[in-house]
C-alpha positions in Angstrom: -28.2 -11.0 -6.9 -30.6 -10.1 -3.9 -30.2 -7.5 -1.9 -29.1 -9.9 1.2 -26.3 -11.6 -0.9 -25.1 -8.0 -2.3 -24.4 -7.1 1.6 -22.1 -9.5 2.6 -19.7 -8.8 -0.5 -16.7 -6.5 -0.1 -16.3 -3.2 -1.4 -12.8 -4.6 -2.7 -12.6 -7.0 -5.4 -9.4 -9.0 -6.3 -9.2 -9.0 -9.9 -6.2 -11.4 -10.2 -2.3 -11.3 -9.9 1.3 -11.5 -11.9 4.5 -12.2 -11.3 6.8 -9.6 -12.1 10.2 -10.2 -10.7 11.7 -13.7 -10.0 15.4 -13.9 -8.4 17.7 -16.0 -7.1 21.4 -16.4 -6.2 23.4 -19.6 -4.8 25.4 -18.7 -2.4 28.2 -21.0 -2.0 29.8 -19.5 0.4 27.4 -20.7 3.2 28.2 -22.9 5.5 26.2 -22.9 8.1 23.2 -25.2 8.7 21.5 -23.2 11.2 20.3 -20.1 9.7 18.0 -17.4 10.7 15.4 -16.2 7.9 14.9 -12.9 8.1 12.9 -11.2 4.9 12.0 -7.8 4.0 8.7 -6.6 2.6 7.8 -3.6 0.5 4.3 -2.5 -0.8 3.4 0.0 -3.4 0.0 1.0 -4.5 -0.9 2.5 -7.5 -4.1 4.0 -8.7 -5.1 2.8 -12.2 -8.4 4.8 -12.3 -11.3 6.1 -10.0 -12.2 2.8 -8.9 -8.9 0.1 -10.2 -5.8 -0.4 -8.4 -3.0 -2.1 -8.5 -1.1 -3.3 -5.3 2.7 -4.3 -5.6 4.0 -6.9 -3.0 7.5 -7.7 -2.7 9.7 -9.7 -0.2 13.6 -10.6 -0.1 15.8 -12.5 1.7 19.6 -11.6 1.7 22.3 -13.4 2.5 25.1 -10.9 4.3 28.3 -11.7 6.3 26.3 -11.2 9.4 23.1 -13.2 8.4 24.5 -15.6 6.3 21.7 -17.9 4.0 22.2 -20.2 1.6 20.9 -18.4 -1.2 19.5 -14.8 -1.7 16.0 -14.3 -3.0 13.7 -12.0 -4.1 9.7 -12.2 -5.3 7.7 -9.1 -6.6 3.9 -9.8 -7.7 1.4 -7.2 -8.6 -2.0 -7.4 -7.3 -5.5 -6.2 -9.3 -8.0 -4.5 -7.4 -11.1 -2.5 -7.9 -13.3 -0.9 -5.2 -16.7 0.5 -5.4 -17.1 4.1 -5.7 -19.1 4.8 -2.7 -16.6 2.2 -0.1 -16.4 4.1 3.2 -13.0 2.4 4.1 -10.9 2.7 0.9 -7.3 3.4 2.6 -8.2 0.0 5.0 -9.1 -1.9 2.1 -6.2 -0.8 -0.1 -3.5 -1.1 2.5 -4.5 -3.7 4.5 -7.2 -5.8 3.0 -5.6 -6.1 -0.8 -2.1 -6.8 1.0 -3.1 -9.7 3.1 -4.9 -10.9 -0.4 -2.0 -11.2 -2.3 0.8 -12.7 1.0 -0.5 -16.4 0.0 0.1 -15.9 -3.4 3.8 -14.4 -2.5 4.4 -17.2 -0.2 3.5 -20.1 -2.3 5.7 -18.2 -5.6 8.8 -17.7 -3.2 8.2 -21.4 -1.9 7.8 -23.2 -5.4 10.9 -20.7 -6.6 13.7 -22.0 -3.8 12.3 -25.6 -4.5 12.5 -25.5 -8.2 16.6 -24.3 -7.2 16.7 -27.8 -5.7 16.7 -26.4 -2.2 14.7 -27.4 0.8 11.2 -25.9 0.4 11.4 -22.3 2.1 7.8 -21.5 3.9 7.5 -18.0 4.8 5.9 -18.2 8.3 2.0 -17.0 8.2 2.7 -13.6 9.1 0.5 -10.5 9.9 1.7 -8.9 6.8 -0.2 -5.4 7.3 1.7 -5.0 10.8 5.0 -6.3 9.0 4.8 -3.7 6.2 4.0 -1.1 9.1 7.0 -1.9 11.1 9.0 -1.2 8.1 7.3 1.8 7.1 8.5 3.1 10.4 11.9 1.8 10.1 12.3 3.5 6.9 10.5 7.1 8.3 13.4 6.9 11.1 
C-alpha cells in the first residue's frame, strides 16, 4: 500500500467478534400491549497484549413489575481489536470507536434472538452508544 492509502487507515483494527452469552426468558404474566423498552448497557475493556484488546459489550432488557415486558433478554459479545503501538488516541479508540463498531453486531444478535423466540422483532434504536455508556458509568459512580 502506498503512503497516501496508509494515512486513511485507522490505527484501530477490528479483528472480529464472538457471542459470549445469550439469554431469553418468556414473561407470560405480561399482559400490557404498550411496552417501554429500557435497555441497560455495559462494557469492559481487557488488554491482551501491548497492541491487542478485547472489548466486551452487553445489553439486557429485564421485565420488572414497574416496567413489564413480554420477555427478559441479554446479549453479551466480545470484539477483538488491535491498535498501532504509536497511536496517539488509544483511549478514544478503545472507549469510543471500538464500542461504536461493536454496537451494530449487538443490535443484530439481540434482534435475531428475539425473532427466533417467536416474538415480533426487537430492534434496539440507533443510539449514540458511547454517550449511553458514559451516562451509565456516571450513574454507577454516584
